[in-house]
C-alpha positions in Angstrom: -13.5 -5.6 11.5 -10.1 -4.7 9.9 -6.9 -3.2 11.9 -4.5 -1.1 10.2 -1.0 -0.4 12.1 0.5 2.6 10.7 4.4 3.2 11.5 7.1 5.6 10.0 11.1 5.6 9.7 13.0 8.5 8.4 9.7 10.7 8.6 7.8 12.7 11.5 4.6 10.9 12.1 2.4 11.8 9.5 -0.9 14.6 10.3 -2.7 12.4 8.2 -2.8 9.5 9.8 -6.3 9.1 10.6 -7.3 9.6 6.8 -5.1 7.2 5.8 -6.4 4.3 7.7 -9.7 5.1 7.2 -9.0 5.0 3.3 -7.6 2.1 3.8 -10.5 0.8 5.4 -12.5 1.7 2.5 -10.1 -0.2 0.1 -10.6 -3.4 2.1 -14.4 -3.2 3.0 -14.7 -2.5 -1.6 -12.7 -5.9 -2.0 -14.8 -7.2 1.1 -12.0 -8.3 2.8 -12.4 -8.8 6.7 -10.7 -9.4 10.2 -7.8 -8.4 8.3 -4.6 -6.9 10.0 -2.1 -5.4 8.2 1.4 -2.8 8.8 2.2 -0.1 6.7 5.7 1.2 7.4 6.1 4.5 6.0 9.6 6.0 4.9 12.1 7.4 2.7 14.3 6.5 -0.7 16.5 5.5 1.6 15.2 2.7 3.6 13.0 1.2 0.7 16.3 1.2 -1.1 17.5 -1.0 1.4 14.7 -3.1 1.7 13.9 -3.4 -1.9 18.1 -4.6 -1.9 18.0 -6.9 0.9 14.8 -8.9 -0.2 14.7 -8.2 -4.0 18.1 -8.0 -5.1 17.5 -4.6 -6.8 19.5 -1.3 -5.4 17.2 1.2 -6.4 14.6 2.8 -4.3 10.9 2.0 -5.3 7.6 3.4 -4.2 6.0 0.3 -2.5 6.8 -3.4 -1.4 4.5 -5.8 0.0 5.1 -8.5 2.1 2.4 -11.2 2.1 1.6 -13.9 4.7 -1.2 -15.1 2.4 -1.6 -18.4 4.5 -2.6 -15.6 7.1 -1.6 -15.6 11.0 -4.4 -16.0 13.3 -4.0 -14.4 16.4 -5.3 -16.9 19.5 -8.7 -15.8 20.5 -9.8 -13.7 17.8 -10.5 -14.6 14.2 -7.8 -11.7 13.0 -5.7 -12.7 10.2 -2.4 -11.3 9.8 -1.9 -10.4 6.1 1.2 -8.5 5.7 3.0 -5.8 5.3 3.5 -2.9 2.9 6.4 -0.8 3.2 6.0 2.8 1.0 8.3 5.7 0.2 6.2 8.6 0.4 9.4 10.5 -1.5 9.4 7.7 -4.5 5.2 8.2 -4.3 5.9 12.0 -4.7 8.3 11.9 -7.1 6.3 9.9 -8.8 3.4 11.8 -9.0 5.7 14.6 -10.9 7.2 12.1 -13.4 3.3 11.1 -14.5 1.6 14.8 -14.0 -0.6 13.4 -11.1 -1.4 14.6 -7.8 0.5 13.5 -4.6 -3.0 12.4 -3.3 -3.8 10.3 -6.3 -0.2 8.7 -6.8 -0.7 8.0 -3.0 -4.0 6.2 -3.4 -2.8 4.3 -6.3 0.1 3.1 -4.9 -2.1 1.9 -1.6 -4.7 0.6 -3.5 -1.6 -1.3 -5.3 -0.4 -2.8 -2.0 -3.9 -4.2 -0.8 -4.3 -6.0 -4.0 -1.0 -7.7 -3.7 -1.6 -8.4 -0.2 -5.0 -10.0 -2.0 -3.1 -12.3 -4.1 -3.1 -10.6 -7.5 -0.1 -9.9 -8.8 1.2 -8.4 -12.7 4.2 -9.0 -14.9 5.6 -5.2 -15.7 2.8 -2.3 -15.5 1.2 -3.0 -18.8 -2.4 -0.7 -18.5 -3.9 -4.1 -20.0 -2.8 -6.5 -16.9 -6.0 -7.4 -14.5 -4.6 -6.3 -11.8 -3.5 -2.7 -12.9 -6.9 -2.3 -14.5 -8.7 -3.2 -11.2 -6.2 -0.7 -9.4 -7.1 2.1 -12.0 -11.1 1.3 -11.6 -10.3 1.5 -7.8 -9.0 4.4 -8.0 -11.6 6.2 -9.9 -14.0 5.2 -7.3 -11.9 6.7 -4.7 -11.4 9.8 -6.4 -13.6 11.9 -3.5 -11.7 10.6 -0.9 -8.6 12.8 0.9 -5.6 11.3 2.5 -3.4 14.0 2.7 
């Protein structure tokens, strides 16, 4: 069983918290990931820009940052692995939805899938659509089209 922790900084508690956790659990199940513990921080552009500057030396907001613990930290007495953290700027996600002319929900799901794929050990160089991770991301997004988060 997977465990998802969601927190927020500079935002009100998300009203869609259960939908978010349910969606993430379905994505993990689809990827056959089990006994995962991961945290998701929901925030704004200002906070994620600080994180981006501190950890990537990029002084700009981004939609998502992932912090992987690929080796996994097993909690004593359990089979749960702490796999990492995702920080998401909802402000940037919603801005990107406008830029890419997609719904905020679609873009939010894309970013969540993207972060989970990173935590699974996948990576990409740039955002070219012919990269394996991006191809998988978009295929999964189509599979989860009917899922509601917001």
